[in-house]
N, CA, C and O atoms as a Maestro MAE file, in Angstrom:
{
 s_m_m2io_version
 :::
 2.0.0
}

f_m_ct {
 s_m_title
 :::
 protein
 m_atom[288] {
  # First column is atom index #
  i_m_mmod_type
  r_m_x_coord
  r_m_y_coord
  r_m_z_coord
  i_m_residue_number
  s_m_chain_name
  s_m_pdb_residue_name
  s_m_pdb_atom_name
  i_m_atomic_number
  :::
  1 25 -8.748 15.947 -4.847 1 A "MET " " N  " 7
  2 3 -8.044 15.266 -3.774 1 A "MET " " CA " 6
  3 2 -7.663 13.861 -4.251 1 A "MET " " C  " 6
  4 15 -8.489 13.147 -4.819 1 A "MET " " O  " 8
  5 25 -6.404 13.473 -4.017 2 A "THR " " N  " 7
  6 3 -5.953 12.150 -4.436 2 A "THR " " CA " 6
  7 2 -6.471 11.079 -3.483 2 A "THR " " C  " 6
  8 15 -6.898 11.372 -2.366 2 A "THR " " O  " 8
  9 25 -6.426 9.853 -3.942 3 A "ARG " " N  " 7
  10 3 -6.836 8.722 -3.097 3 A "ARG " " CA " 6
  11 2 -5.941 8.653 -1.859 3 A "ARG " " C  " 6
  12 15 -6.420 8.366 -0.762 3 A "ARG " " O  " 8
  13 25 -4.643 8.916 -2.031 4 A "GLU " " N  " 7
  14 3 -3.714 8.898 -0.900 4 A "GLU " " CA " 6
  15 2 -4.109 9.944 0.139 4 A "GLU " " C  " 6
  16 15 -4.031 9.675 1.338 4 A "GLU " " O  " 8
  17 25 -4.526 11.117 -0.291 5 A "GLU " " N  " 7
  18 3 -4.954 12.166 0.637 5 A "GLU " " CA " 6
  19 2 -6.227 11.771 1.378 5 A "GLU " " C  " 6
  20 15 -6.366 12.036 2.572 5 A "GLU " " O  " 8
  21 25 -7.149 11.138 0.666 6 A "VAL " " N  " 7
  22 3 -8.391 10.661 1.293 6 A "VAL " " CA " 6
  23 2 -8.064 9.638 2.382 6 A "VAL " " C  " 6
  24 15 -8.593 9.711 3.491 6 A "VAL " " O  " 8
  25 25 -7.190 8.687 2.054 7 A "LEU " " N  " 7
  26 3 -6.820 7.662 3.032 7 A "LEU " " CA " 6
  27 2 -6.066 8.282 4.213 7 A "LEU " " C  " 6
  28 15 -6.275 7.882 5.359 7 A "LEU " " O  " 8
  29 25 -5.204 9.238 3.944 8 A "ALA " " N  " 7
  30 3 -4.449 9.892 5.024 8 A "ALA " " CA " 6
  31 2 -5.391 10.581 6.001 8 A "ALA " " C  " 6
  32 15 -5.141 10.565 7.206 8 A "ALA " " O  " 8
  33 25 -6.449 11.175 5.515 9 A "GLU " " N  " 7
  34 3 -7.439 11.810 6.399 9 A "GLU " " CA " 6
  35 2 -8.106 10.794 7.318 9 A "GLU " " C  " 6
  36 15 -8.594 11.144 8.393 9 A "GLU " " O  " 8
  37 25 -8.124 9.544 6.893 10 A "LYS " " N  " 7
  38 3 -8.730 8.475 7.695 10 A "LYS " " CA " 6
  39 2 -7.697 7.752 8.561 10 A "LYS " " C  " 6
  40 15 -8.013 6.752 9.206 10 A "LYS " " O  " 8
  41 25 -6.458 8.263 8.571 11 A "GLY " " N  " 7
  42 3 -5.428 7.697 9.430 11 A "GLY " " CA " 6
  43 2 -4.494 6.702 8.768 11 A "GLY " " C  " 6
  44 15 -3.607 6.164 9.430 11 A "GLY " " O  " 8
  45 25 -4.670 6.444 7.483 12 A "TRP " " N  " 7
  46 3 -3.832 5.478 6.778 12 A "TRP " " CA " 6
  47 2 -2.538 6.137 6.315 12 A "TRP " " C  " 6
  48 15 -2.540 7.285 5.872 12 A "TRP " " O  " 8
  49 25 -1.444 5.408 6.420 13 A "LYS " " N  " 7
  50 3 -0.138 5.889 5.970 13 A "LYS " " CA " 6
  51 2 0.353 4.994 4.837 13 A "LYS " " C  " 6
  52 15 0.394 3.770 4.967 13 A "LYS " " O  " 8
  53 25 0.723 5.622 3.733 14 A "ARG " " N  " 7
  54 3 1.246 4.871 2.584 14 A "ARG " " CA " 6
  55 2 2.618 4.326 2.931 14 A "ARG " " C  " 6
  56 15 3.478 5.037 3.450 14 A "ARG " " O  " 8
  57 25 2.807 3.025 2.627 15 A "GLN " " N  " 7
  58 3 4.079 2.386 2.938 15 A "GLN " " CA " 6
  59 2 4.899 2.098 1.683 15 A "GLN " " C  " 6
  60 15 5.982 2.656 1.506 15 A "GLN " " O  " 8
  61 25 4.388 1.236 0.820 16 A "THR " " N  " 7
  62 3 5.167 0.784 -0.332 16 A "THR " " CA " 6
  63 2 4.252 0.099 -1.338 16 A "THR " " C  " 6
  64 15 3.084 -0.167 -1.052 16 A "THR " " O  " 8
  65 25 4.790 -0.181 -2.506 17 A "THR " " N  " 7
  66 3 4.048 -0.900 -3.546 17 A "THR " " CA " 6
  67 2 4.841 -2.141 -3.934 17 A "THR " " C  " 6
  68 15 6.041 -2.069 -4.199 17 A "THR " " O  " 8
  69 25 4.148 -3.288 -3.964 18 A "HIS " " N  " 7
  70 3 4.796 -4.557 -4.305 18 A "HIS " " CA " 6
  71 2 3.851 -5.427 -5.107 18 A "HIS " " C  " 6
  72 15 2.657 -5.148 -5.223 18 A "HIS " " O  " 8
  73 25 4.422 -6.500 -5.664 19 A "ASP " " N  " 7
  74 3 3.636 -7.567 -6.258 19 A "ASP " " CA " 6
  75 2 3.971 -8.844 -5.490 19 A "ASP " " C  " 6
  76 15 4.802 -8.829 -4.582 19 A "ASP " " O  " 8
  77 25 3.333 -9.931 -5.854 20 A "GLU " " N  " 7
  78 3 3.585 -11.208 -5.189 20 A "GLU " " CA " 6
  79 2 4.929 -11.774 -5.638 20 A "GLU " " C  " 6
  80 15 5.346 -11.540 -6.772 20 A "GLU " " O  " 8
  81 25 5.598 -12.500 -4.784 21 A "PRO " " N  " 7
  82 3 5.213 -12.950 -3.449 21 A "PRO " " CA " 6
  83 2 5.566 -11.946 -2.339 21 A "PRO " " C  " 6
  84 15 5.152 -12.124 -1.194 21 A "PRO " " O  " 8
  85 25 6.314 -10.912 -2.666 22 A "ARG " " N  " 7
  86 3 6.736 -9.943 -1.643 22 A "ARG " " CA " 6
  87 2 5.545 -9.243 -0.998 22 A "ARG " " C  " 6
  88 15 5.586 -8.938 0.194 22 A "ARG " " O  " 8
  89 25 4.492 -8.985 -1.756 23 A "LEU " " N  " 7
  90 3 3.316 -8.309 -1.223 23 A "LEU " " CA " 6
  91 2 2.772 -9.038 0.001 23 A "LEU " " C  " 6
  92 15 2.563 -8.418 1.043 23 A "LEU " " O  " 8
  93 25 2.544 -10.326 -0.109 24 A "SER " " N  " 7
  94 3 2.009 -11.105 1.020 24 A "SER " " CA " 6
  95 2 2.957 -11.101 2.208 24 A "SER " " C  " 6
  96 15 2.515 -11.040 3.355 24 A "SER " " O  " 8
  97 25 4.260 -11.166 1.943 25 A "ASN " " N  " 7
  98 3 5.241 -11.146 3.027 25 A "ASN " " CA " 6
  99 2 5.205 -9.834 3.794 25 A "ASN " " C  " 6
  100 15 5.262 -9.829 5.023 25 A "ASN " " O  " 8
  101 25 5.113 -8.735 3.080 26 A "VAL " " N  " 7
  102 3 5.104 -7.424 3.730 26 A "VAL " " CA " 6
  103 2 3.799 -7.216 4.496 26 A "VAL " " C  " 6
  104 15 3.812 -6.690 5.609 26 A "VAL " " O  " 8
  105 25 2.676 -7.625 3.911 27 A "VAL " " N  " 7
  106 3 1.387 -7.526 4.608 27 A "VAL " " CA " 6
  107 2 1.436 -8.322 5.907 27 A "VAL " " C  " 6
  108 15 1.017 -7.825 6.952 27 A "VAL " " O  " 8
  109 25 1.932 -9.529 5.854 28 A "GLU " " N  " 7
  110 3 2.041 -10.371 7.045 28 A "GLU " " CA " 6
  111 2 2.926 -9.710 8.107 28 A "GLU " " C  " 6
  112 15 2.598 -9.745 9.293 28 A "GLU " " O  " 8
  113 25 4.034 -9.115 7.691 29 A "MET " " N  " 7
  114 3 4.935 -8.450 8.624 29 A "MET " " CA " 6
  115 2 4.221 -7.304 9.353 29 A "MET " " C  " 6
  116 15 4.338 -7.177 10.571 29 A "MET " " O  " 8
  117 25 3.480 -6.467 8.607 30 A "TYR " " N  " 7
  118 3 2.758 -5.355 9.234 30 A "TYR " " CA " 6
  119 2 1.680 -5.872 10.188 30 A "TYR " " C  " 6
  120 15 1.496 -5.316 11.271 30 A "TYR " " O  " 8
  121 25 0.976 -6.920 9.800 31 A "GLU " " N  " 7
  122 3 -0.052 -7.479 10.677 31 A "GLU " " CA " 6
  123 2 0.562 -8.029 11.957 31 A "GLU " " C  " 6
  124 15 -0.025 -7.885 13.029 31 A "GLU " " O  " 8
  125 25 1.722 -8.652 11.867 32 A "GLU " " N  " 7
  126 3 2.407 -9.164 13.051 32 A "GLU " " CA " 6
  127 2 2.864 -8.028 13.971 32 A "GLU " " C  " 6
  128 15 3.025 -8.224 15.176 32 A "GLU " " O  " 8
  129 25 3.070 -6.845 13.395 33 A "MET " " N  " 7
  130 3 3.468 -5.678 14.187 33 A "MET " " CA " 6
  131 2 2.246 -4.901 14.682 33 A "MET " " C  " 6
  132 15 2.372 -3.758 15.122 33 A "MET " " O  " 8
  133 25 1.065 -5.521 14.612 34 A "ASN " " N  " 7
  134 3 -0.184 -4.978 15.124 34 A "ASN " " CA " 6
  135 2 -0.701 -3.774 14.337 34 A "ASN " " C  " 6
  136 15 -1.260 -2.838 14.911 34 A "ASN " " O  " 8
  137 25 -0.509 -3.809 13.016 35 A "PHE " " N  " 7
  138 3 -1.054 -2.783 12.143 35 A "PHE " " CA " 6
  139 2 -2.241 -3.331 11.378 35 A "PHE " " C  " 6
  140 15 -2.277 -4.513 11.034 35 A "PHE " " O  " 8
  141 25 -3.224 -2.460 11.108 36 A "GLU " " N  " 7
  142 3 -4.246 -2.773 10.123 36 A "GLU " " CA " 6
  143 2 -3.604 -2.536 8.766 36 A "GLU " " C  " 6
  144 15 -2.777 -1.636 8.620 36 A "GLU " " O  " 8
  145 25 -3.973 -3.330 7.781 37 A "VAL " " N  " 7
  146 3 -3.401 -3.203 6.446 37 A "VAL " " CA " 6
  147 2 -4.531 -3.014 5.436 37 A "VAL " " C  " 6
  148 15 -5.544 -3.714 5.465 37 A "VAL " " O  " 8
  149 25 -4.325 -2.057 4.554 38 A "HIS " " N  " 7
  150 3 -5.281 -1.780 3.484 38 A "HIS " " CA " 6
  151 2 -4.506 -1.771 2.173 38 A "HIS " " C  " 6
  152 15 -3.459 -1.131 2.075 38 A "HIS " " O  " 8
  153 25 -5.013 -2.479 1.164 39 A "LEU " " N  " 7
  154 3 -4.360 -2.529 -0.139 39 A "LEU " " CA " 6
  155 2 -5.149 -1.719 -1.155 39 A "LEU " " C  " 6
  156 15 -6.375 -1.800 -1.223 39 A "LEU " " O  " 8
  157 25 -4.424 -0.940 -1.941 40 A "GLU " " N  " 7
  158 3 -5.013 -0.139 -3.014 40 A "GLU " " CA " 6
  159 2 -4.416 -0.584 -4.341 40 A "GLU " " C  " 6
  160 15 -3.257 -0.996 -4.388 40 A "GLU " " O  " 8
  161 25 -5.190 -0.507 -5.422 41 A "PRO " " N  " 7
  162 3 -4.624 -0.801 -6.737 41 A "PRO " " CA " 6
  163 2 -3.473 0.147 -7.052 41 A "PRO " " C  " 6
  164 15 -3.462 1.290 -6.594 41 A "PRO " " O  " 8
  165 25 -2.516 -0.321 -7.825 42 A "PHE " " N  " 7
  166 3 -1.393 0.501 -8.247 42 A "PHE " " CA " 6
  167 2 -1.898 1.708 -9.031 42 A "PHE " " C  " 6
  168 15 -2.772 1.581 -9.889 42 A "PHE " " O  " 8
  169 25 -1.342 2.878 -8.731 43 A "SER " " N  " 7
  170 3 -1.671 4.097 -9.463 43 A "SER " " CA " 6
  171 2 -0.372 4.801 -9.825 43 A "SER " " C  " 6
  172 15 0.347 5.278 -8.947 43 A "SER " " O  " 8
  173 25 -0.074 4.866 -11.101 44 A "SER " " N  " 7
  174 3 1.182 5.495 -11.525 44 A "SER " " CA " 6
  175 2 1.215 6.974 -11.176 44 A "SER " " C  " 6
  176 15 2.295 7.553 -11.060 44 A "SER " " O  " 8
  177 25 0.064 7.589 -11.008 45 A "ASP " " N  " 7
  178 3 0.007 9.006 -10.648 45 A "ASP " " CA " 6
  179 2 0.499 9.274 -9.228 45 A "ASP " " C  " 6
  180 15 0.882 10.398 -8.906 45 A "ASP " " O  " 8
  181 25 0.491 8.248 -8.380 46 A "GLU " " N  " 7
  182 3 0.879 8.439 -6.990 46 A "GLU " " CA " 6
  183 2 2.203 7.762 -6.651 46 A "GLU " " C  " 6
  184 15 2.536 7.595 -5.478 46 A "GLU " " O  " 8
  185 25 2.957 7.374 -7.674 47 A "GLU " " N  " 7
  186 3 4.246 6.726 -7.467 47 A "GLU " " CA " 6
  187 2 5.369 7.645 -7.920 47 A "GLU " " C  " 6
  188 15 5.170 8.520 -8.762 47 A "GLU " " O  " 8
  189 25 6.545 7.437 -7.355 48 A "SER " " N  " 7
  190 3 7.720 8.174 -7.789 48 A "SER " " CA " 6
  191 2 8.818 7.179 -8.138 48 A "SER " " C  " 6
  192 15 8.708 5.989 -7.845 48 A "SER " " O  " 8
  193 25 9.860 7.671 -8.758 49 A "GLY " " N  " 7
  194 3 10.967 6.801 -9.122 49 A "GLY " " CA " 6
  195 2 10.673 6.040 -10.399 49 A "GLY " " C  " 6
  196 15 9.755 6.378 -11.146 49 A "GLY " " O  " 8
  197 25 11.459 5.017 -10.634 50 A "CYS " " N  " 7
  198 3 11.328 4.211 -11.851 50 A "CYS " " CA " 6
  199 2 10.152 3.240 -11.692 50 A "CYS " " C  " 6
  200 15 10.199 2.327 -10.867 50 A "CYS " " O  " 8
  201 25 9.117 3.445 -12.475 51 A "ILE " " N  " 7
  202 3 7.914 2.604 -12.373 51 A "ILE " " CA " 6
  203 2 7.507 2.023 -13.724 51 A "ILE " " C  " 6
  204 15 6.379 1.553 -13.879 51 A "ILE " " O  " 8
  205 25 8.403 2.049 -14.696 52 A "GLU " " N  " 7
  206 3 8.049 1.583 -16.038 52 A "GLU " " CA " 6
  207 2 7.577 0.132 -16.047 52 A "GLU " " C  " 6
  208 15 6.620 -0.196 -16.749 52 A "GLU " " O  " 8
  209 25 8.229 -0.742 -15.280 53 A "CYS " " N  " 7
  210 3 7.799 -2.148 -15.253 53 A "CYS " " CA " 6
  211 2 6.424 -2.279 -14.604 53 A "CYS " " C  " 6
  212 15 5.620 -3.115 -15.017 53 A "CYS " " O  " 8
  213 25 6.147 -1.454 -13.585 54 A "MET " " N  " 7
  214 3 4.840 -1.487 -12.935 54 A "MET " " CA " 6
  215 2 3.752 -0.997 -13.880 54 A "MET " " C  " 6
  216 15 2.655 -1.554 -13.909 54 A "MET " " O  " 8
  217 25 4.050 0.034 -14.646 55 A "LYS " " N  " 7
  218 3 3.078 0.578 -15.592 55 A "LYS " " CA " 6
  219 2 2.756 -0.423 -16.691 55 A "LYS " " C  " 6
  220 15 1.660 -0.386 -17.251 55 A "LYS " " O  " 8
  221 25 3.685 -1.318 -17.012 56 A "ALA " " N  " 7
  222 3 3.458 -2.324 -18.052 56 A "ALA " " CA " 6
  223 2 2.451 -3.380 -17.604 56 A "ALA " " C  " 6
  224 15 1.722 -3.927 -18.431 56 A "ALA " " O  " 8
  225 25 2.405 -3.675 -16.288 57 A "MET " " N  " 7
  226 3 1.486 -4.681 -15.748 57 A "MET " " CA " 6
  227 2 0.890 -4.168 -14.433 57 A "MET " " C  " 6
  228 15 1.154 -4.749 -13.381 57 A "MET " " O  " 8
  229 25 0.106 -3.112 -14.467 58 A "PRO " " N  " 7
  230 3 -0.371 -2.476 -13.233 58 A "PRO " " CA " 6
  231 2 -1.250 -3.362 -12.351 58 A "PRO " " C  " 6
  232 15 -1.300 -3.162 -11.138 58 A "PRO " " O  " 8
  233 25 -1.936 -4.326 -12.934 59 A "ASP " " N  " 7
  234 3 -2.826 -5.188 -12.139 59 A "ASP " " CA " 6
  235 2 -2.069 -6.108 -11.190 59 A "ASP " " C  " 6
  236 15 -2.659 -6.637 -10.248 59 A "ASP " " O  " 8
  237 25 -0.775 -6.309 -11.419 60 A "LYS " " N  " 7
  238 3 0.039 -7.168 -10.551 60 A "LYS " " CA " 6
  239 2 0.378 -6.493 -9.229 60 A "LYS " " C  " 6
  240 15 0.675 -7.183 -8.254 60 A "LYS " " O  " 8
  241 25 0.343 -5.174 -9.169 61 A "TYR " " N  " 7
  242 3 0.887 -4.423 -8.034 61 A "TYR " " CA " 6
  243 2 -0.202 -3.833 -7.155 61 A "TYR " " C  " 6
  244 15 -1.267 -3.438 -7.628 61 A "TYR " " O  " 8
  245 25 0.091 -3.785 -5.876 62 A "LYS " " N  " 7
  246 3 -0.793 -3.164 -4.887 62 A "LYS " " CA " 6
  247 2 0.041 -2.245 -4.006 62 A "LYS " " C  " 6
  248 15 1.204 -2.526 -3.714 62 A "LYS " " O  " 8
  249 25 -0.571 -1.145 -3.589 63 A "THR " " N  " 7
  250 3 0.079 -0.227 -2.663 63 A "THR " " CA " 6
  251 2 -0.438 -0.522 -1.265 63 A "THR " " C  " 6
  252 15 -1.643 -0.636 -1.044 63 A "THR " " O  " 8
  253 25 0.488 -0.642 -0.330 64 A "ILE " " N  " 7
  254 3 0.171 -0.997 1.045 64 A "ILE " " CA " 6
  255 2 0.032 0.268 1.886 64 A "ILE " " C  " 6
  256 15 0.911 1.130 1.892 64 A "ILE " " O  " 8
  257 25 -1.083 0.358 2.589 65 A "TYR " " N  " 7
  258 3 -1.325 1.417 3.566 65 A "TYR " " CA " 6
  259 2 -1.508 0.756 4.925 65 A "TYR " " C  " 6
  260 15 -2.065 -0.338 5.016 65 A "TYR " " O  " 8
  261 25 -1.045 1.409 5.972 66 A "THR " " N  " 7
  262 3 -1.185 0.845 7.320 66 A "THR " " CA " 6
  263 2 -1.662 1.909 8.299 66 A "THR " " C  " 6
  264 15 -1.526 3.110 8.068 66 A "THR " " O  " 8
  265 25 -2.227 1.422 9.402 67 A "LYS " " N  " 7
  266 3 -2.483 2.255 10.573 67 A "LYS " " CA " 6
  267 2 -2.511 1.334 11.777 67 A "LYS " " C  " 6
  268 15 -2.861 0.158 11.675 67 A "LYS " " O  " 8
  269 25 -2.139 1.888 12.913 68 A "LYS " " N  " 7
  270 3 -2.118 1.093 14.143 68 A "LYS " " CA " 6
  271 2 -3.519 0.616 14.480 68 A "LYS " " C  " 6
  272 15 -4.484 1.368 14.342 68 A "LYS " " O  " 8
  273 25 -3.635 -0.621 14.917 69 A "LYS " " N  " 7
  274 3 -4.923 -1.158 15.352 69 A "LYS " " CA " 6
  275 2 -5.366 -0.441 16.615 69 A "LYS " " C  " 6
  276 15 -4.547 -0.095 17.467 69 A "LYS " " O  " 8
  277 25 -6.666 -0.221 16.727 70 A "ALA " " N  " 7
  278 3 -7.215 0.386 17.930 70 A "ALA " " CA " 6
  279 2 -7.032 -0.575 19.100 70 A "ALA " " C  " 6
  280 15 -7.194 -1.787 18.955 70 A "ALA " " O  " 8
  281 25 -6.701 -0.032 20.233 71 A "ILE " " N  " 7
  282 3 -6.533 -0.847 21.444 71 A "ILE " " CA " 6
  283 2 -7.897 -1.031 22.087 71 A "ILE " " C  " 6
  284 15 -8.630 -0.072 22.329 71 A "ILE " " O  " 8
  285 25 -8.217 -2.288 22.357 72 A "ASP " " N  " 7
  286 3 -9.523 -2.615 22.970 72 A "ASP " " CA " 6
  287 2 -9.559 -2.208 24.410 72 A "ASP " " C  " 6
  288 15 -10.572 -2.404 25.082 72 A "ASP " " O  " 8
  :::
 }
 m_bond[287] {
  # First column is bond index #
  i_m_from
  i_m_to
  i_m_order
  :::
  1 1 2 1
  2 2 3 1
  3 3 4 2
  4 3 5 1
  5 5 6 1
  6 6 7 1
  7 7 8 2
  8 7 9 1
  9 9 10 1
  10 10 11 1
  11 11 12 2
  12 11 13 1
  13 13 14 1
  14 14 15 1
  15 15 16 2
  16 15 17 1
  17 17 18 1
  18 18 19 1
  19 19 20 2
  20 19 21 1
  21 21 22 1
  22 22 23 1
  23 23 24 2
  24 23 25 1
  25 25 26 1
  26 26 27 1
  27 27 28 2
  28 27 29 1
  29 29 30 1
  30 30 31 1
  31 31 32 2
  32 31 33 1
  33 33 34 1
  34 34 35 1
  35 35 36 2
  36 35 37 1
  37 37 38 1
  38 38 39 1
  39 39 40 2
  40 39 41 1
  41 41 42 1
  42 42 43 1
  43 43 44 2
  44 43 45 1
  45 45 46 1
  46 46 47 1
  47 47 48 2
  48 47 49 1
  49 49 50 1
  50 50 51 1
  51 51 52 2
  52 51 53 1
  53 53 54 1
  54 54 55 1
  55 55 56 2
  56 55 57 1
  57 57 58 1
  58 58 59 1
  59 59 60 2
  60 59 61 1
  61 61 62 1
  62 62 63 1
  63 63 64 2
  64 63 65 1
  65 65 66 1
  66 66 67 1
  67 67 68 2
  68 67 69 1
  69 69 70 1
  70 70 71 1
  71 71 72 2
  72 71 73 1
  73 73 74 1
  74 74 75 1
  75 75 76 2
  76 75 77 1
  77 77 78 1
  78 78 79 1
  79 79 80 2
  80 79 81 1
  81 81 82 1
  82 82 83 1
  83 83 84 2
  84 83 85 1
  85 85 86 1
  86 86 87 1
  87 87 88 2
  88 87 89 1
  89 89 90 1
  90 90 91 1
  91 91 92 2
  92 91 93 1
  93 93 94 1
  94 94 95 1
  95 95 96 2
  96 95 97 1
  97 97 98 1
  98 98 99 1
  99 99 100 2
  100 99 101 1
  101 101 102 1
  102 102 103 1
  103 103 104 2
  104 103 105 1
  105 105 106 1
  106 106 107 1
  107 107 108 2
  108 107 109 1
  109 109 110 1
  110 110 111 1
  111 111 112 2
  112 111 113 1
  113 113 114 1
  114 114 115 1
  115 115 116 2
  116 115 117 1
  117 117 118 1
  118 118 119 1
  119 119 120 2
  120 119 121 1
  121 121 122 1
  122 122 123 1
  123 123 124 2
  124 123 125 1
  125 125 126 1
  126 126 127 1
  127 127 128 2
  128 127 129 1
  129 129 130 1
  130 130 131 1
  131 131 132 2
  132 131 133 1
  133 133 134 1
  134 134 135 1
  135 135 136 2
  136 135 137 1
  137 137 138 1
  138 138 139 1
  139 139 140 2
  140 139 141 1
  141 141 142 1
  142 142 143 1
  143 143 144 2
  144 143 145 1
  145 145 146 1
  146 146 147 1
  147 147 148 2
  148 147 149 1
  149 149 150 1
  150 150 151 1
  151 151 152 2
  152 151 153 1
  153 153 154 1
  154 154 155 1
  155 155 156 2
  156 155 157 1
  157 157 158 1
  158 158 159 1
  159 159 160 2
  160 159 161 1
  161 161 162 1
  162 162 163 1
  163 163 164 2
  164 163 165 1
  165 165 166 1
  166 166 167 1
  167 167 168 2
  168 167 169 1
  169 169 170 1
  170 170 171 1
  171 171 172 2
  172 171 173 1
  173 173 174 1
  174 174 175 1
  175 175 176 2
  176 175 177 1
  177 177 178 1
  178 178 179 1
  179 179 180 2
  180 179 181 1
  181 181 182 1
  182 182 183 1
  183 183 184 2
  184 183 185 1
  185 185 186 1
  186 186 187 1
  187 187 188 2
  188 187 189 1
  189 189 190 1
  190 190 191 1
  191 191 192 2
  192 191 193 1
  193 193 194 1
  194 194 195 1
  195 195 196 2
  196 195 197 1
  197 197 198 1
  198 198 199 1
  199 199 200 2
  200 199 201 1
  201 201 202 1
  202 202 203 1
  203 203 204 2
  204 203 205 1
  205 205 206 1
  206 206 207 1
  207 207 208 2
  208 207 209 1
  209 209 210 1
  210 210 211 1
  211 211 212 2
  212 211 213 1
  213 213 214 1
  214 214 215 1
  215 215 216 2
  216 215 217 1
  217 217 218 1
  218 218 219 1
  219 219 220 2
  220 219 221 1
  221 221 222 1
  222 222 223 1
  223 223 224 2
  224 223 225 1
  225 225 226 1
  226 226 227 1
  227 227 228 2
  228 227 229 1
  229 229 230 1
  230 230 231 1
  231 231 232 2
  232 231 233 1
  233 233 234 1
  234 234 235 1
  235 235 236 2
  236 235 237 1
  237 237 238 1
  238 238 239 1
  239 239 240 2
  240 239 241 1
  241 241 242 1
  242 242 243 1
  243 243 244 2
  244 243 245 1
  245 245 246 1
  246 246 247 1
  247 247 248 2
  248 247 249 1
  249 249 250 1
  250 250 251 1
  251 251 252 2
  252 251 253 1
  253 253 254 1
  254 254 255 1
  255 255 256 2
  256 255 257 1
  257 257 258 1
  258 258 259 1
  259 259 260 2
  260 259 261 1
  261 261 262 1
  262 262 263 1
  263 263 264 2
  264 263 265 1
  265 265 266 1
  266 266 267 1
  267 267 268 2
  268 267 269 1
  269 269 270 1
  270 270 271 1
  271 271 272 2
  272 271 273 1
  273 273 274 1
  274 274 275 1
  275 275 276 2
  276 275 277 1
  277 277 278 1
  278 278 279 1
  279 279 280 2
  280 279 281 1
  281 281 282 1
  282 282 283 1
  283 283 284 2
  284 283 285 1
  285 285 286 1
  286 286 287 1
  287 287 288 2
  :::
 }
}
């Protein structure tokens, strides 16, 4: 089972992968929209499309997962 599948079972939805400064901007946007945000290290096995630059410096990138915050 992939990490993405494990997180999906817990209610997390994969959104996107970014590095700074865009990463912080996107996290802030999701939090303002009342989402919980979870960051995972970049994994080339779970990405599609052109990722050669990400694979060259994988520690720079994080994958954003979100889920709606529970209502109190």
